[in-house]
N, C-alpha and C positions, 0 to 999 in steps of 0.2 A: 653342705652347699658353700662353694667357694666364695671368694670375695667378690671375683668378677662376675659370677652368676647372680649374686645379690644384687652388683649395680644394674645388671641388665635389668633385672625383673624391676628394682627401682624406677629406672630411667623409661621402660616399656610401661608403668604405672602411672609416671607424670605427664608423659606423652598422651596417653589414653585421656587420663583428666583434663587435660590441655584441650585435646580435639573433643571431649564430650562440652566442654564450658564454651569452647568457638562453636561448636553447632548450636549449642542453645543461644547463644546471644545473637546469631545469624538468623536463626529462626525467629526472634522475639525481633529484632530489626526490620525482617521483610512481614511479618506480620502488622508489626505498627505501620508500615507504609501501604499495605491493602486497606487497612483502619483508616488512616488519615485520607488515602484516595476517595474513598467511600464517604466519608464524613464531606470532602470537599465538594463531590458531586451534591449532595444533600444541601448544603447552606449555600449554594451558588446559584442563580438562574438569570436567564437572558429572556429578554420581551423586544421584539419588534411593534413601534408604534406608527401611526399616520406620521405623514409628512407635517413639519409645522414650519410656519415661516416667521423669521426673527427679522424684528429691523430696528437697528441701533437709532437711539435717541439723540436728540441735539441739545448741545449746551451752549448759551450764548448770553453774556450780559452785555447791557447798556447803560452806561454811568453820564447822567446829566452833569453838566459842568457849573459848580458852584462859584461864585464869584466872591474872591478874599483878599483883602489888601495886605501885602506881607510886607510893607514900608511904615514907617514911622511908630514902632513899635517901642514901648516904654515899660519899665519895670511895673507888674501888674496887671497890664494891659491884656486882657481877653477878646480875640474876635473868632467868629464862627461864622460857616458857610453851611448851608444846609443844600444838598442834593438828593438825586433819586437814582436806585439802581432797578432795573428792569430787566426781567428774566425773560428773554426771547425765544428761549430754547423750548423743548418739549419734555425736558425732565427736571424734577424740583432738587435744587442748587441750596446746600450749605454754605452763608458767606462768611469770608475770614478775609482778615487784613496780612497780606502778603508782606507786605513792606511800607513803609514812609522813608521816603530818601530825599536828600537833598542837602543845602547848605544851612539849613534854618537852627539845627543844633549848634553849629559853629557860632551863631549869632545870639546865643542864650535862648533858643526859644523850644518849646515842647508843642510836639502835636499828636492828637488822637482821634481817632473814628470811635461812632458809637451811633448804635442805631436806634432810628426813632428821630423826630423833627428836634429842630435846637433849643425849642420852648422845652421840651420835655426832660425825662430823666432817663438815666443809663449810663451803665460804666462802658466809659472809654477804654479805648482797645488800641493798641500800639503795633501788636503783632498777636495774630490768633484769631480765635472764633469768635464772631461777632454774635452769636445765638440766635441766628435767624436763619430759617429754611424758606426761600422764596420760591413758591410753587410754580409750575409753567407757565407763564404769561403773566405772572404777579410782576407788582412795583412796590416798593418800599422804600421811607425815608431813611435817609443817614445825615450824618452832623458832624462835620470836621470842625474840631475847636483846636485852634493855635494861641497860646500864651507866651508871656514871657516872665521869668520868676520874679520877685522881688528883689531878690539879690543878685540880678546879672550884673555883669561887668558892665561898666560905664562906654566901651568902645560898641557895645552891643544896641546901644540905644540908637535908633534911626536908622540901622544898616537895613538894606535891602536883603531880601531872603527867598528862596524858592523851596518847593517841595511837590512831590509825587507821592501819590497814595496809589497803592496797587492793591486790587481786590480781587480775591479766587473764589469762585464758586464750585463746591464737589458735590458731582450727584450723588443723590439720596434715593 
């Protein structure tokens, strides 16, 4: 057998092996696609239901205004003002303090809101959840506390201050 005949035989054998391997892989891929397609049909279904009416709820908070004197503060003085929050909407709302803004901090004052009457106990919150979910039509008491630290600067004593509390209700 000559060298060129031997090469042709080896080349033909290699090509035949390559074709058999390619054909086998193609057969496996095609068979797999049929299997997946069959599984897909068995694992999915659809159903038609009767018509339903969806109606959005409403969220509406009303806050009564508490009275708090923001003048004539001195170190150690604490003032509180009670107020009520009413959910006039049709869905329960989780209450939180969005912000407490104003010039009060520049005048040496701190402010916080807590749930419950001012005579009660509770954790004061400057920002975040008040831990209260107010049902639709429900009302709850809240307390705003403003105080001046014992080490407040002399320039803060007697300064007039203002603040605005923003409350948020998130549907539950």
